[in-house]
C-alpha positions as CSV (number, residue, x, y, z in Angstrom):
1,M,0.0,0.0,0.0
2,K,1.3,3.4,-0.9
3,S,2.0,5.8,2.0
4,K,-0.4,8.7,2.5
5,S,1.0,12.2,2.8
6,F,0.1,15.4,4.5
7,N,1.3,17.2,1.4
8,Y,-1.4,15.5,-0.7
9,Y,-4.2,16.0,1.8
10,G,-4.0,12.5,3.2
11,F,-3.7,10.7,-0.1
12,D,-0.8,9.1,-1.8
13,K,0.9,11.0,-4.7
14,E,-0.5,8.7,-7.4
15,T,-4.1,9.1,-6.2
16,F,-3.6,12.9,-5.9
17,E,-2.2,13.2,-9.4
18,S,-5.1,11.0,-10.8
19,V,-7.5,14.0,-10.3
20,A,-5.0,16.6,-11.6
21,E,-7.3,17.6,-14.4
22,L,-10.3,18.2,-12.1
23,R,-8.1,20.1,-9.7
24,R,-6.8,22.4,-12.5
25,Q,-10.4,23.0,-13.7
26,T,-11.6,23.9,-10.2
27,N,-8.7,26.2,-9.5
28,R,-9.0,27.9,-12.9
29,N,-12.7,28.5,-12.4
30,N,-12.2,29.9,-8.9
31,I,-9.3,32.1,-10.1
32,E,-11.7,33.6,-12.7
33,S,-14.5,34.0,-10.2
34,I,-12.3,35.8,-7.6
35,A,-10.6,38.0,-10.3
36,I,-14.0,39.1,-11.7
37,L,-15.5,39.6,-8.3
38,F,-12.5,41.6,-7.1
39,L,-12.6,43.7,-10.3
40,M,-16.2,44.5,-9.6
41,V,-15.4,45.6,-6.1
42,M,-12.6,47.8,-7.3
43,V,-14.9,49.4,-9.9
44,A,-17.5,50.1,-7.3
45,S,-14.9,51.4,-4.8
46,T,-13.3,53.7,-7.4
47,V,-16.7,55.1,-8.3
48,M,-17.6,55.7,-4.7
49,S,-14.3,57.4,-4.0
50,F,-15.1,59.9,-6.8
51,L,-18.5,60.4,-5.2
52,N,-16.8,61.0,-1.8
53,V,-18.8,58.1,-0.3
54,I,-15.5,56.5,0.9
55,P,-12.2,58.3,1.7
56,Y,-10.6,60.2,-1.1
57,A,-7.2,59.2,0.1
58,R,-7.7,55.6,-0.9
59,R,-8.7,56.5,-4.5
60,T,-5.2,55.9,-5.8
61,T,-5.2,52.4,-4.3
62,Y,-8.5,51.5,-5.9
63,I,-7.5,52.8,-9.3
64,T,-4.1,50.9,-9.1
65,Y,-5.8,47.6,-8.3
66,L,-8.6,48.3,-10.7
67,V,-5.9,48.4,-13.5
68,I,-4.0,45.4,-12.2
69,C,-7.1,43.2,-11.7
70,G,-8.6,44.4,-15.0
71,A,-5.5,43.3,-16.8
72,F,-5.4,40.0,-15.0
73,A,-9.1,39.3,-15.6
74,A,-8.7,40.1,-19.3
75,V,-5.8,37.7,-19.6
76,L,-7.8,35.0,-17.9
77,L,-10.8,35.5,-20.2
78,I,-9.0,36.1,-23.5
79,F,-6.5,33.2,-23.1
80,R,-8.9,31.0,-21.2
81,K,-7.9,27.7,-23.0
82,Y,-4.2,28.3,-22.1
83,T,-4.8,29.2,-18.4
84,L,-5.8,25.7,-17.5
85,K,-2.2,24.4,-17.7
86,L,-1.0,27.5,-15.8
87,S,-3.5,27.3,-13.0
88,G,-0.9,26.4,-10.5
89,I,1.1,29.6,-11.2
90,L,-2.1,31.7,-11.4
91,I,-3.1,30.6,-7.9
92,Y,-0.1,32.4,-6.5
93,V,-0.6,35.4,-8.7
94,T,-4.2,35.7,-7.3
95,I,-2.9,35.3,-3.8
96,A,-0.2,38.0,-4.4
97,I,-2.9,40.5,-5.7
98,L,-5.3,39.9,-2.8
99,V,-2.7,39.9,-0.1
100,S,-0.9,43.0,-1.3
101,F,-4.3,44.8,-1.5
102,S,-5.1,43.7,2.1
103,I,-1.7,45.0,3.3
104,V,-2.1,48.3,1.4
105,S,-5.6,48.8,2.6
106,S,-4.5,47.9,6.2
107,I,-1.8,50.6,6.1
108,D,-4.2,53.1,4.7
109,E,-6.4,52.6,7.8
110,A,-3.5,52.8,10.3
111,F,-5.7,53.2,13.4
112,L,-8.0,50.3,12.6
113,V,-7.5,46.5,13.0
114,S,-7.5,45.0,9.5
115,A,-10.6,43.0,8.6
116,V,-9.6,42.6,4.9
117,F,-6.5,40.3,5.4
118,P,-8.4,37.6,7.5
119,A,-11.3,37.7,5.1
120,F,-9.0,37.2,2.1
121,I,-7.1,34.4,3.8
122,I,-10.3,32.5,4.3
123,I,-11.4,33.0,0.7
124,L,-8.0,31.9,-0.7
125,C,-7.8,28.8,1.6
126,M,-11.3,27.7,0.6
127,A,-10.9,28.4,-3.1
128,F,-7.7,26.6,-4.2
129,I,-6.3,23.1,-4.2
130,D,-2.5,22.9,-4.4
131,R,-0.1,20.8,-2.5
132,M,-0.5,21.4,1.2
133,I,3.1,22.2,2.2
134,P,3.9,24.8,-0.5
135,F,0.4,26.4,-0.1
136,T,0.9,26.6,3.7
137,G,4.3,28.2,3.1
138,V,2.9,30.9,0.8
139,I,0.1,31.7,3.2
140,A,2.6,31.9,6.1
141,I,4.8,34.3,4.1
142,A,1.7,36.4,3.4
143,Y,0.9,36.5,7.1
144,I,4.5,37.5,8.0
145,A,4.4,40.3,5.4
146,F,1.1,41.5,6.7
147,V,2.3,41.5,10.4
148,A,5.6,43.2,9.4
149,S,3.8,46.0,7.5
150,S,1.4,46.5,10.5
151,Y,4.3,46.9,13.0
152,A,6.1,49.2,10.5
153,K,3.1,51.5,9.8
154,K,0.7,51.2,12.6
155,P,0.8,51.9,16.4
156,P,2.1,48.9,18.3
157,S,-1.2,48.2,20.0
158,I,-3.1,48.0,16.7
159,A,-0.3,46.0,15.1
160,R,-0.5,43.5,18.0
161,Y,-4.2,42.9,17.4
162,D,-3.4,42.5,13.6
163,M,-0.8,39.9,14.6
164,I,-3.2,38.0,16.9
165,Y,-6.3,38.1,14.7
166,G,-4.3,37.3,11.6
167,M,-2.6,34.3,13.2
168,I,-6.0,32.9,14.5
169,F,-7.7,33.3,11.1
170,T,-4.6,31.9,9.2
171,I,-4.5,28.8,11.4
172,V,-8.2,28.2,11.2
173,A,-8.3,28.9,7.5
174,L,-5.4,26.4,6.8
175,F,-7.1,23.8,9.0
176,F,-10.4,24.0,7.1
177,H,-8.4,24.3,3.8
178,F,-7.0,20.8,4.5
179,R,-10.4,19.3,5.4
180,L,-12.3,21.0,2.6
181,Q,-9.7,20.1,-0.1
182,R,-9.5,16.5,1.1
183,N,-13.3,16.2,0.8
184,R,-13.1,17.8,-2.7
185,I,-10.5,15.2,-3.8
186,D,-12.8,12.4,-2.4
187,Q,-15.5,13.9,-4.6
188,F,-13.2,14.0,-7.6
189,L,-12.3,10.3,-7.0
190,A,-16.0,9.3,-6.8
191,Y,-16.7,11.2,-10.0
192,H,-13.8,9.4,-11.7
193,K,-15.2,6.1,-10.5
194,N,-18.7,6.8,-11.7
195,L,-17.4,8.1,-15.0
196,K,-15.4,4.9,-15.5
197,I,-18.5,2.8,-14.8
198,Q,-20.4,4.9,-17.2
199,R,-17.8,4.5,-19.9
200,D,-17.5,0.7,-19.4
201,L,-21.3,0.4,-19.7
202,E,-21.3,2.5,-22.8
203,I,-18.5,0.5,-24.4
204,R,-20.2,-2.8,-23.5
205,S,-23.5,-1.7,-25.0
206,S,-21.8,-0.4,-28.2
207,F,-19.0,-2.7,-29.1
208,D,-18.8,-6.4,-29.7
209,A,-16.4,-8.0,-27.2
210,L,-14.7,-10.3,-29.6
211,S,-14.1,-8.1,-32.6
212,K,-14.2,-4.6,-31.1
213,L,-16.5,-3.6,-33.9
214,L,-19.8,-1.9,-33.3
215,M,-22.7,-4.1,-32.3
216,R,-25.4,-4.6,-34.8
217,G,-28.0,-2.4,-33.1
218,R,-25.5,0.4,-32.4
219,F,-24.3,0.4,-36.0
220,F,-27.8,0.7,-37.4
221,T,-28.7,3.4,-34.9
222,M,-25.6,5.4,-35.9
223,A,-26.2,4.8,-39.6
224,D,-29.8,6.1,-39.2
225,S,-28.5,9.3,-37.5
226,V,-26.0,9.8,-40.4
227,L,-28.7,9.5,-43.0
228,R,-31.1,11.9,-41.2
229,G,-28.3,14.5,-40.8
230,R,-26.9,14.0,-44.3
231,T,-26.2,16.9,-46.7
232,D,-26.5,16.5,-50.5
233,S,-22.8,16.9,-50.9
234,Q,-21.9,13.9,-48.8
235,Y,-20.9,10.6,-50.4
236,I,-21.9,7.5,-48.5
237,A,-21.7,3.8,-49.3
238,V,-22.5,0.7,-47.3
239,C,-20.6,-2.5,-47.6
240,V,-21.6,-5.9,-46.2
241,L,-18.8,-8.5,-46.2
242,D,-18.3,-12.0,-44.8
243,L,-15.4,-14.4,-44.6
244,D,-15.4,-17.1,-47.2
245,S,-15.3,-20.7,-46.1
246,F,-15.4,-19.7,-42.4
247,K,-17.0,-23.0,-41.4
248,Q,-14.0,-24.8,-42.8
249,I,-11.6,-22.6,-40.7
250,N,-13.5,-23.6,-37.6
251,D,-13.7,-27.3,-38.5
252,K,-10.1,-27.8,-39.7
253,L,-8.2,-25.3,-37.5
254,G,-10.6,-25.0,-34.5
255,H,-12.9,-22.4,-33.1
256,Q,-10.0,-20.5,-31.5
257,M,-8.5,-19.9,-34.9
258,G,-11.9,-18.9,-36.2
259,D,-12.2,-16.3,-33.4
260,K,-8.7,-15.1,-34.3
261,A,-9.7,-14.8,-38.0
262,I,-12.7,-12.6,-36.9
263,Q,-10.4,-10.4,-34.7
264,T,-7.9,-10.1,-37.5
265,A,-10.6,-9.1,-40.0
266,A,-11.9,-6.5,-37.6
267,E,-8.5,-5.1,-36.8
268,T,-7.8,-4.8,-40.6
269,I,-11.1,-2.9,-41.1
270,W,-10.4,-0.4,-38.4
271,D,-6.8,0.1,-39.4
272,T,-7.8,0.6,-43.1
273,L,-10.4,3.1,-42.0
274,G,-7.6,4.9,-40.1
275,I,-9.2,4.5,-36.7
276,D,-7.5,3.4,-33.5
277,I,-10.5,2.1,-31.8
278,E,-8.7,1.1,-28.6
279,D,-8.1,4.8,-27.8
280,E,-11.4,6.1,-29.2
281,Q,-14.1,3.7,-27.9
282,W,-15.5,6.0,-25.2
283,S,-16.1,8.9,-27.5
284,F,-16.2,7.2,-30.9
285,C,-19.9,6.8,-31.4
286,E,-20.7,10.5,-31.0
287,R,-17.6,11.6,-32.9
288,A,-18.2,9.3,-35.8
289,I,-21.6,10.9,-36.5
290,T,-20.5,14.5,-36.0
291,E,-17.1,14.4,-37.6
292,N,-17.9,12.6,-40.9
293,M,-16.1,9.4,-40.0
294,S,-16.6,6.0,-41.5
295,F,-17.4,3.2,-39.1
296,A,-17.9,-0.6,-39.0
297,G,-20.0,-3.2,-37.1
298,R,-20.4,-6.9,-36.7
299,L,-23.7,-8.3,-37.9
300,G,-23.0,-11.7,-36.3
301,G,-20.8,-14.7,-36.9
302,D,-18.3,-13.8,-39.6
303,E,-20.4,-11.1,-41.3
304,F,-19.5,-7.4,-41.0
305,I,-20.9,-4.1,-42.2
306,I,-19.2,-0.8,-43.0
307,L,-20.6,2.7,-43.6
308,L,-18.0,4.6,-45.7
309,R,-17.9,8.4,-46.1
310,E,-15.3,9.2,-48.7
311,D,-14.5,12.6,-50.3
312,G,-13.3,10.8,-53.5
313,G,-16.6,9.1,-54.2
314,W,-16.8,5.6,-55.5
315,E,-13.2,5.5,-56.7
316,A,-11.9,6.2,-53.2
317,T,-14.4,3.8,-51.7
318,E,-13.4,0.9,-54.0
319,K,-9.8,1.6,-53.3
320,R,-10.3,1.4,-49.6
321,L,-12.3,-1.8,-49.8
322,R,-9.7,-3.3,-52.2
323,S,-7.1,-2.5,-49.6
324,I,-9.1,-4.4,-46.9
325,L,-9.4,-7.4,-49.2
326,D,-5.8,-7.4,-50.2
327,R,-4.6,-7.2,-46.6
328,L,-6.9,-10.0,-45.6
329,N,-5.7,-12.2,-48.4
330,A,-2.1,-11.6,-47.2
331,V,-2.7,-12.7,-43.6
332,E,-0.4,-15.3,-42.3
333,L,-1.7,-16.7,-39.0
334,G,-0.3,-20.0,-38.0
335,E,-1.8,-22.6,-40.3
336,L,-4.2,-20.0,-41.8
337,H,-2.6,-18.7,-45.0
338,G,-4.8,-15.8,-46.1
339,I,-8.4,-14.9,-45.2
340,H,-10.7,-14.7,-48.2
341,A,-13.8,-12.5,-48.0
342,S,-16.7,-11.4,-50.2
343,F,-17.9,-7.8,-50.4
344,G,-21.3,-6.4,-51.4
345,V,-21.4,-2.6,-51.8
346,T,-24.2,-0.1,-52.5
347,E,-24.0,3.6,-52.9
348,V,-26.5,5.6,-50.8
349,G,-28.5,8.0,-53.0
350,E,-29.5,11.5,-52.0
351,T,-33.1,10.3,-51.3
352,D,-32.1,7.2,-49.4
353,R,-33.2,7.4,-45.8
354,D,-34.1,3.8,-44.9
355,I,-31.0,2.0,-43.6
356,D,-32.8,-1.4,-43.8
357,A,-33.4,-0.9,-47.5
358,I,-29.8,0.1,-48.1
359,Y,-28.6,-2.9,-46.1
360,A,-30.8,-5.2,-48.2
361,R,-29.2,-3.8,-51.5
362,A,-25.7,-4.4,-50.1
363,D,-26.7,-7.9,-49.0
364,E,-27.9,-8.6,-52.5
365,A,-24.5,-7.5,-53.9
366,L,-22.8,-9.8,-51.3
367,Y,-24.9,-12.7,-52.6
368,E,-23.8,-11.9,-56.2
369,A,-20.1,-11.8,-55.0
370,K,-20.6,-15.2,-53.5
371,E,-22.3,-16.6,-56.6
372,S,-19.5,-15.2,-58.8
373,G,-16.7,-17.1,-57.1
374,K,-16.2,-15.3,-53.8
375,N,-13.2,-13.3,-52.6
376,Q,-14.2,-10.2,-54.6
377,I,-16.1,-6.9,-54.4
378,R,-19.5,-6.5,-56.1
379,K,-21.4,-3.2,-56.3
380,H,-25.2,-3.2,-56.5
């Protein structure tokens, strides 16, 4: 069992890193929220300083931080997709902005105990998930800087209260920071577990376990979606194929070799279509429909079906199917020297919307290929 660590909120490093993406997303979202909220406060404070609602002397502070926070918020919003990777650094930029403001505002009110620093420390500790030790170190440095500025600029009696209250709030905030972020990581781990279960169920309901091709029902559902969303400019063809003399493979070489032949045929189909299905299973069904991809399914036994979407029309389709056939013929698998297959193809017309009728045409073409000597491609 891996050792748990205070630095990783009571988890081992591997577990902590397994939710790194969720931690970055949470931190980035909270950075944006704090930056925008602080910007709004600075805008309001600047306006009120011009209206003499709050002391005139602090107007320069408000304007300065309005500019700083405005620039920071603009960077976060404009370069949003890049800030996710930099969220660890941006946490400390946010801390620096808020802590420096709390120190400046504390100095501006030299005869009052600071309420801003404790409030900001609580907000920062509740908002961000980093490693516990470096985060605690940065918060400790912020506290030391705050206390040093108080003793430098405030009467000793006021500075002493800043020191005491600041210490109390810092310790309490760090305690709850540990507890809260530990609970968050637990939630992230539960989310990962549920997502994995969801993905496994999706894969099992969509893909044939032996061949890794789409199951019959999923294939026809996806094909129907493609036809309903089709534009006139899209070229689509459907091919039905099965392995020739498959029963002889099972009888002579055994069912294990028969299964291997099915797996090899499926791998050849996916590879020729340019799809690494092992990496794409979770998102493949949705992406195949929306991104104009070809896809393949297993109808049962040694019979397969492919929906092809080719920019080059029939010539490109025939070339791709010929590549599948040639590669199958060249297979060397123990005692199995080449896999023969028959292909039946039909082009999908602009008015075709019934996948069952299209499949029937392709099946007729497959029958013609079988009748004409097998191991060939026939178009209906």
